[in-house]
C-alpha positions in Angstrom: 16.0 44.7 37.4 14.8 42.8 34.1 17.4 40.8 33.9 16.4 39.8 37.5 12.6 39.0 37.0 13.5 37.2 33.2 16.2 34.7 34.7 13.7 34.9 38.0 17.3 34.9 40.4 17.9 36.2 43.6 18.7 40.2 44.3 22.2 38.7 45.2 23.4 35.7 43.3 25.2 33.1 44.7 28.6 32.5 43.4 28.7 31.6 39.5 25.0 30.7 39.2 24.1 33.7 36.6 27.5 33.8 34.0 26.0 30.1 33.4 22.8 31.4 32.6 23.8 34.3 30.5 25.9 31.6 28.7 23.2 29.3 27.8 21.1 31.7 27.0 24.0 33.6 24.6 24.6 29.8 23.5 21.2 28.5 22.6 20.1 32.9 20.6 23.0 31.5 18.2 21.8 28.2 17.5 18.2 29.8 16.8 20.0 32.2 15.0 21.9 28.8 12.9 18.2 27.4 12.2 17.4 30.1 11.5 19.5 30.6 8.6 19.5 26.7 7.6 16.2 26.7 7.4 15.6 30.2 5.2 18.1 28.9 2.7 17.4 25.1 3.0 13.4 27.2 1.9 14.6 30.0 -1.0 17.5 26.4 -2.7 13.5 24.4 -2.6 11.4 27.7 -4.2 14.4 28.7 -6.5 14.8 24.1 -7.5 12.5 25.4 -10.8 14.5 28.6 -12.2 16.2 27.7 -15.2 19.4 29.8 -15.3 19.8 32.3 -18.7 23.8 31.4 -19.5 25.3 33.6 -21.5 26.5 31.6 -24.5 22.5 30.5 -24.7 20.6 34.2 -25.0 20.6 35.4 -28.3 22.4 38.4 -27.5 24.8 36.7 -26.2 26.3 35.4 -29.9 27.3 38.7 -31.0 30.5 38.8 -31.7 32.4 42.0 -30.3 33.5 44.3 -32.1 37.3 44.7 -33.4 38.1 48.3 -33.2 41.5 47.9 -34.3 40.7 46.3 -38.0 39.1 48.6 -40.4 
């Protein structure tokens, strides 16, 4: 019953009237999720713009030579 109120259709829809409404609703929901993902990724990229990555070769512990267990 809630679906009939949501789409504002009569109890006995004539022909294929309800199918396009459901398809458009699903497509709109998918587009809304995609737009939200784009905004989220853009905001994340924007907020991490000033953060500098610490690379392994630039860190103080990255210069240490690995131990060689086969040599005395």
